[in-house]
C-alpha positions as a printed Julia matrix, in Angstrom:
117×3 Matrix{Float64}:
 -229.69  48.82   84.02
 -231.3   45.39   84.1
 -229.67  44.44   87.38
 -230.79  47.65   89.05
 -234.32  47.37   87.64
 -234.67  43.76   88.77
 -233.29  44.5    92.23
 -236.08  47.03   92.62
 -238.6   44.54   91.22
 -239.64  46.88   88.42
 -240.93  45.32   85.22
 -239.66  46.34   81.8
 -243.16  47.53   81.0
 -243.33  49.79   84.08
 -239.94  51.3    83.27
 -240.94  51.74   79.64
 -244.17  53.49   80.62
 -242.31  55.84   82.94
 -239.85  56.73   80.17
 -242.37  56.97   77.32
 -240.9   53.94   75.57
 -242.05  50.49   74.55
 -240.93  47.54   76.64
 -239.12  46.27   73.53
 -236.97  49.41   73.57
 -236.1   48.78   77.23
 -235.15  45.21   76.26
 -232.85  46.54   73.53
 -231.23  48.96   75.97
 -230.66  46.16   78.48
 -229.18  43.8    75.89
 -226.95  46.55   74.5
 -228.58  46.32   71.07
 -229.4   50.04   71.15
 -227.4   52.85   72.66
 -228.95  54.96   75.38
 -228.79  58.72   74.91
 -227.45  60.83   77.77
 -230.86  62.39   78.39
 -232.57  58.98   78.46
 -229.9   57.63   80.81
 -230.58  60.6    83.08
 -234.32  59.77   83.02
 -233.59  56.12   83.83
 -231.36  57.06   86.76
 -234.01  59.42   88.13
 -236.76  56.82   87.81
 -234.64  54.09   89.41
 -233.59  56.58   92.1
 -229.87  56.03   91.6
 -227.01  58.44   90.98
 -226.14  58.78   87.31
 -222.56  57.7    88.02
 -223.88  54.22   88.87
 -223.96  53.56   85.13
 -220.33  54.63   84.69
 -218.7   52.51   87.38
 -215.73  50.59   86.05
 -214.95  52.89   83.14
 -211.3   53.62   82.61
 -210.25  56.96   84.09
 -207.93  58.04   81.26
 -210.13  57.05   78.34
 -210.91  59.53   75.58
 -214.26  61.21   76.18
 -217.04  59.2    74.59
 -214.76  56.25   73.88
 -214.42  54.71   77.34
 -214.68  50.96   77.59
 -215.31  48.95   80.74
 -212.26  47.39   82.3
 -212.06  43.62   82.23
 -213.17  41.05   79.71
 -216.33  41.83   77.75
 -217.78  38.37   78.46
 -218.08  39.29   82.15
 -220.54  42.05   81.33
 -222.31  39.92   78.75
 -222.73  37.15   81.32
 -224.18  39.51   83.93
 -226.79  40.59   81.38
 -228.1   37.01   81.07
 -230.87  35.57   83.22
 -228.37  33.24   84.93
 -225.91  36.06   85.58
 -228.58  38.3    87.05
 -229.93  35.52   89.26
 -226.44  34.56   90.4
 -225.62  38.18   91.26
 -228.83  38.4    93.3
 -228.39  35.09   95.16
 -224.63  34.92   95.74
 -224.51  37.78   98.29
 -227.06  35.94  100.43
 -224.6   33.11  101.08
 -222.29  32.97  104.07
 -218.66  33.93  103.28
 -217.48  30.33  103.73
 -220.13  29.13  101.26
 -219.01  31.76   98.74
 -215.41  30.58   99.02
 -216.49  26.94   98.52
 -218.5   27.8    95.43
 -215.63  29.84   93.97
 -213.23  26.95   94.59
 -215.65  24.58   92.83
 -216.02  26.92   89.85
 -212.26  27.4    89.56
 -211.79  23.62   89.5
 -214.51  23.21   86.88
 -212.97  25.92   84.68
 -209.53  24.3    84.97
 -211.04  20.98   83.92
 -212.66  22.61   80.88
 -209.37  24.28   79.96
 -207.61  20.9    80.05
 -210.11  19.37   77.59
């Protein structure tokens, strides 16, 4: 939700006003502190002009209804919810493909060094 809202340059306050919420409630939704009801998620998707299935990308296909978990490590999603993760996801696509590969190689090397310590 945060990534989509920021891509559209919509403030938490503007989204909150449109949904009849406080900006603090929007913050809690974005951090995952509070669950979003199906009807509120529908309202968010309509306001952000995105298909509702945008919010369900990456869910496991065979999961029990209501119990689906995103595939992949949880820390990936937690990282993308941070300011650094959001900024990185906005800036990285602007790089040339060769620059992206160089940055990934650098990060892999740095992670290997950390693992060795």
